[in-house]
C-alpha positions in Angstrom: 0.0 0.0 0.0 1.3 3.5 -0.9 1.8 5.2 2.4 1.4 8.6 0.9 -2.4 7.9 0.5 -4.5 6.3 3.2 -7.6 6.8 5.2 -5.6 8.5 8.1 -7.7 11.7 7.6 -10.9 9.8 8.6 -9.1 8.2 11.5 -8.1 11.7 12.7 -11.7 12.9 12.2 -12.9 10.1 14.5 -10.3 10.9 17.0 -11.3 14.5 17.2 -15.0 13.8 17.4 -15.3 14.3 21.1 -19.0 13.5 21.4 -18.5 10.1 19.8 -15.3 9.3 21.6 -16.4 10.3 25.1 -19.5 8.2 24.6 -17.4 5.2 23.7 -15.1 5.9 26.6 -18.1 5.9 29.0 -19.3 2.6 27.5 -15.9 1.0 27.7 -15.6 2.0 31.4 -19.0 0.4 32.0 -18.5 -2.8 30.0 -14.8 -3.8 30.3 -13.8 -5.7 33.4 -10.5 -6.6 34.9 -8.8 -9.5 33.2 -11.1 -9.3 30.1 -9.8 -10.3 26.7 -11.0 -7.7 24.3 -11.2 -7.4 20.5 -11.0 -3.9 19.0 -12.0 -4.3 15.4 -10.9 -1.4 13.0 -8.7 0.1 15.7 -7.6 3.1 13.7 -5.5 5.4 16.0 -6.0 2.7 18.8 -7.9 5.1 20.9 -10.6 2.6 21.9 -8.0 -0.1 22.5 -6.1 2.2 24.8 -9.3 3.0 26.7 -10.0 -0.7 27.1 -6.5 -1.3 28.4 -6.8 1.6 30.8 -10.1 0.1 32.0 -8.3 -3.0 33.1 -8.4 -5.4 30.2 -5.8 -8.2 30.5 -5.3 -8.4 26.7 -6.6 -6.3 23.8 -6.3 -7.6 20.3 -6.6 -4.6 18.0 -7.1 -5.3 14.3 -6.5 -2.7 11.5 -6.8 -3.3 7.8 -4.5 -0.4 6.7 -0.8 -1.2 7.4 0.2 2.5 7.5 -2.5 3.3 10.1 -1.5 0.1 12.0 2.1 1.4 12.3 0.7 4.7 13.8 -1.5 2.7 16.2 1.6 0.8 17.4 3.4 4.1 18.0 0.5 5.4 20.0 0.3 2.2 22.1 4.1 2.2 22.8 4.1 5.9 23.7 1.4 5.3 26.3 3.1 2.2 27.8 0.5 -0.4 26.8 2.6 -2.5 24.5 2.4 -5.5 26.8 -1.4 -5.4 26.9 -2.4 -4.4 23.3 -1.4 -6.5 20.3 -1.9 -5.1 16.8 -3.0 -7.4 14.0 -2.9 -6.2 10.4 -5.8 -7.7 8.5 -9.4 -7.8 7.5 -11.6 -8.9 10.5 -14.1 -10.3 8.0 -11.8 -13.3 7.5 -9.1 -13.0 10.2 -8.4 -16.3 12.0 -7.4 -16.2 15.6 -5.6 -19.1 17.5 -7.7 -22.1 18.3 -9.7 -21.7 21.5 -9.8 -17.9 21.2 -12.8 -16.5 23.0 -13.4 -12.7 23.4 -15.0 -11.4 26.6 -15.7 -8.1 24.9 -15.9 -6.9 21.3 -15.5 -3.2 20.6 -16.3 -2.5 16.9 -16.8 1.1 15.6 -17.2 0.2 12.0 -20.5 2.0 11.9 -22.3 3.9 9.1 -26.0 5.0 8.8 -28.0 1.9 8.1 -24.8 -0.1 8.0 -24.9 0.5 4.2 -21.2 1.3 3.7 -19.3 -0.4 6.5 -18.6 -4.1 7.1 -19.6 -4.4 10.7 -22.4 -6.9 10.0 -20.1 -9.1 7.9 -17.4 -8.9 10.6 -19.7 -9.8 13.5 -21.2 -12.7 11.5 -17.6 -14.0 11.0 -16.9 -13.8 14.7 -20.1 -15.7 15.6 -19.6 -18.4 12.9 -16.0 -19.1 14.0 -17.0 -19.3 17.7 -14.7 -16.4 18.8 -17.8 -15.0 20.7 -20.6 -16.6 22.6 -23.6 -15.7 24.7 -21.3 -14.4 27.5 -19.5 -12.0 25.2 -20.3 -8.3 25.8 -20.7 -6.3 22.6 -20.0 -2.6 22.2 -22.1 -1.4 20.5 -25.1 -3.6 21.2 -27.3 -2.5 18.5 -28.0 0.1 15.7 -31.5 1.4 14.9 -32.1 3.1 11.6 -35.1 5.2 10.7 -36.4 6.4 7.3 -38.8 9.2 6.2 -40.0 10.4 2.8 -38.9 14.0 2.2 -38.5 16.7 -0.4 -34.9 17.6 -0.8 -33.5 20.7 -2.5 -30.4 19.5 -4.4 -29.5 22.9 -5.7 -25.8 23.8 -5.0 -24.1 26.8 -6.5 -26.9 27.2 -9.0 -26.7 23.6 -10.2 -29.0 20.7 -9.6 -26.7 18.2 -7.8 -29.1 15.3 -7.3 -27.0 12.5 -5.7 -26.6 10.7 -2.4 -25.8 13.2 0.3 -24.4 12.7 3.8 -25.7 15.4 5.9 -22.7 16.1 8.1 -23.5 18.9 10.5 -22.8 21.8 10.1 -21.8 21.2 6.4 -25.1 19.9 5.0 -25.6 22.3 2.1 -28.9 20.7 1.5 -32.4 21.6 2.8 -35.0 18.8 3.4 -38.7 19.0 4.2 -40.3 15.9 5.8 -43.6 14.9 4.3 -44.3 12.1 6.8 -43.2 10.9 10.2 -40.1 8.8 10.2 -40.4 5.0 10.9 -38.0 2.3 12.0 -36.3 0.8 8.9 -34.3 -1.9 10.7 -32.7 -2.8 14.0 -29.4 -4.6 13.9 -28.3 -6.5 17.0 -24.6 -7.4 17.0 -24.8 -10.1 19.6 -26.2 -12.5 17.0 -25.7 -13.1 13.3 -27.7 -11.1 10.7 -28.7 -11.8 7.1 -26.6 -9.6 4.7 -29.6 -8.9 2.5 -32.3 -6.6 3.7 -35.7 -5.9 2.1 -38.8 -4.3 3.4 -41.9 -2.2 2.6 -43.2 0.5 4.9 -46.4 2.6 4.8 -46.5 6.3 5.6 -49.3 8.8 6.1 -48.5 12.0 4.3 -48.7 15.0 6.6 -48.8 17.8 4.1 -49.0 18.6 0.4 -45.7 18.4 -1.6 -43.4 16.4 -3.7 -41.5 13.4 -2.4 -38.2 13.1 -4.2 -36.0 11.4 -1.6 -35.8 9.3 1.6 -34.0 10.5 4.7 -32.1 8.0 6.8 -30.9 8.4 10.3 -29.3 6.0 12.7 -29.0 5.7 16.5 -26.4 3.5 18.1 -27.0 1.8 21.4 -23.6 1.3 22.9 -24.5 -0.4 26.2 -27.5 -0.4 28.5 -28.5 3.2 29.1 -25.9 4.6 26.7 -26.5 5.6 23.1 -25.3 8.1 20.5 -26.9 9.5 17.4 -25.1 11.4 14.6 -22.0 13.2 15.4 -19.2 14.9 13.3 -17.8 11.4 12.4 -20.5 9.0 13.1 -23.9 8.1 11.6 -24.4 11.2 9.5 -28.0 11.5 8.2 -28.3 10.5 4.6 -30.5 11.9 1.8 -31.1 9.4 -1.0 -32.7 10.6 -4.2 -35.6 8.5 -5.7 -35.7 7.8 -9.5 -39.0 9.5 -9.8 -40.7 12.4 -8.0 -44.1 11.7 -6.5 -46.7 14.5 -5.9 -48.7 13.9 -2.7 -51.4 15.5 -0.8 -52.0 15.6 3.0 -53.8 12.4 4.0 -52.4 10.3 1.2 -50.9 6.9 2.0 -47.6 6.1 0.4 -45.6 2.8 0.4 -41.8 2.9 0.5 -39.8 -0.2 -0.6 -36.2 -0.5 0.4 -33.6 -3.2 -0.4 -29.9 -3.3 0.0 -27.0 -5.4 1.3 -25.3 -4.5 4.5 -21.8 -3.3 3.6 -22.8 -3.2 -0.1 -22.5 0.6 -0.4 -25.1 3.0 -2.0 -24.5 1.5 -5.4 -26.5 -1.4 -4.1 -29.2 0.6 -2.2 -32.5 0.7 -3.8 -35.6 2.7 -2.7 -38.9 3.3 -4.4 -42.2 5.0 -3.5 -45.8 4.9 -4.7 -49.2 6.3 -3.6 -51.5 3.5 -2.4 
């Protein structure tokens, strides 16, 4: 891998997202117990692995796909004196094999995106369950992600051009205005303490709340880290997403519309499909 180009910029963005990172720190302090063996998947800067070690973990296995970022993580671990506790493994956790008999007490995995559309957390968790590296005694951080969807009108005009495309609405840089035309509804709820099918498909019915034109769906996610601890969108986590529909649908207040959605977890927006019709 060419070390002049990597995803280190996003690793830094995650590190500087204090809302996200403090929430994970609080959850780690609540979940990790002395003498735990912890897996930190997609460790990045190693910040969450370091927090787990500081919380008393006996051993932390931190896996990172990018070799350049992994070297930076090792440097951070050594500088903070945790090289005897944290081991870095370079690889893809979707198919990483650990020594026979490996069983993790805690799994920390912040490979999260809205709706789990872009990231491979579902794939990775399924692998851990299939290989027996986790069981019903394993504590998962996060526990679950809930995603909601609403039909909306979105104004895609940017700089005088119609830029109709998938938009991540990172606050405060949204550059797009949306108008909800129905109340949001739960799209899916993904629990990480069990395996999940990779293919998702559903139809949802909405009551239109005012006259207008539906040209998009609006996706938001909320992550339940541990009992009593959750986090929504932050500057580096779970940005709301506006997804344009192929056809605009004019609606009136009181109409009923049906929204169909299908995609593969981790398959990216190229494999995300949404449609709407008045029923």
